C-alpha positions, 0 to 999 in steps of 0.5 A: 778890306785892309789886305786890299787897301795895303795891296792897293798901296803896293801897286801905287808904290811900284808904279812910281818905279819908272817915273822916279827912274826917269827923274834920275840923270845917272846911268842905268847900272848906277841906278840899279846898283844903288837901288838894290844896295840900298834895299839890301842895307834896308832889309839886312838889319831885320833879317839878322835881328829876327832870322839869324838862325836861317843865316847860319843854316845856309849852305854852299848850294844856297850861296850859288843859287842866290848868286845866280838869281842875283845875276839875273835880277841885276840883268832885269834891272839893267835892261828895263831901266836902259829901256826907259831911255829909249822908249815910253814908260807905257811901252817899257812897263807894259812889255816887262810885265809879260815876265808871267809868260816867260815864267810859265813857258820855262816852267813848262820846259823845265818842270813839265807844268802844264798850260790850260787852254785859257792860259795859251789863249791869254798868252797869244793875245798878249804876244800879239799885242807886244808885236802890235806895239813893237811895229807901232813903236818902230814907225815912231822911232827905231830907238823905240824898238830897241827900248821895247826889246830891252823891256822884253828882255827885262821881262825874261830875266826876271822870269829866270830870277823867279824860277830860281827863287822858287827853289830858294824860297822853299828852304828859307824865309822871305826876308833871308831870301831877299837879303841874300838875292839883293846882296848877290845882285848889288855885288853883280852890279858893283862888278859890272860898274867897275869892269866898265869903269862907270863912276860910283860917285859924284851923282849929287844928293838929288840922285841919291834921294831918287835911288833911296826913294826907289828902294823904299817906295818901289822895292820895299813898298811895292814888291814886298807888299805883293809878297806879304799880300800872298799870305792873305789873299789868292795868288791870281788876285795878287798877280792881277793887282800887278797888272795895275803897275802899267796903268799907274806908271802910264798915268804918273808919266802923263801928269809928271813927265807930260808923256802922252802915249799914241793911240796904237800904244794905248790899244796894243797895251790894252790888248797885252793887259787883257791877255795877261789877265786871261793867262793869269786867270787860267794859270791859277785853275 
């Protein structure tokens, strides 16, 4: 029961991500940079204190994979955070949650991982729901459709990041892996901001507090709890719990941002989440 309570806290933590991002007035690339940089600085002391030997054993190939993984994680945050500027919290969080579908499709082509009939059915249902959401958002506002496409792109980039992570996690513990990838992601985002001359300073104490909250509540208190839960629960239960993020984010957006989803958004979101639930159930068999 304690594990389920902690997992629920993880769902609550990650659900705050979209709302906290919306509260910030900083550019998407700055929000992403500070969120990942703060997370890196928070994980580094633990990794150095308890997993120093693993850092000493890192090879050139690990660093290359870590950098590439960090690049895709950076692309995920850039596209998803930007999507929140253009579309609703409900649409953005539901569509980016399609990431497991991309992971399974890429896994099929790269590793010949098989898809069950139930997974295929769930995938088709989820994709149908995303089409309905895109069409409904286009009728509301064309910018919403662009936001939807950015959220879908964010899900794709996250899936590539996860596939690369599988290879790295096979040879290193979680804290070492997270520190390596978060550090690489922060470096990529720093270079992005410098190339596009986005100011790194001048965002005030409020924005910096939001960036720190994103790192602590959403990344450490959300993603890290999901990773920890995998030691105590079946993967399908943890993956299904992740589907609570769009529901929690939509509720928080309604309470804190007065953002009310349209009826078609609610219907298409429900279709996507139902399809994903079937997909995850089938993929774990």
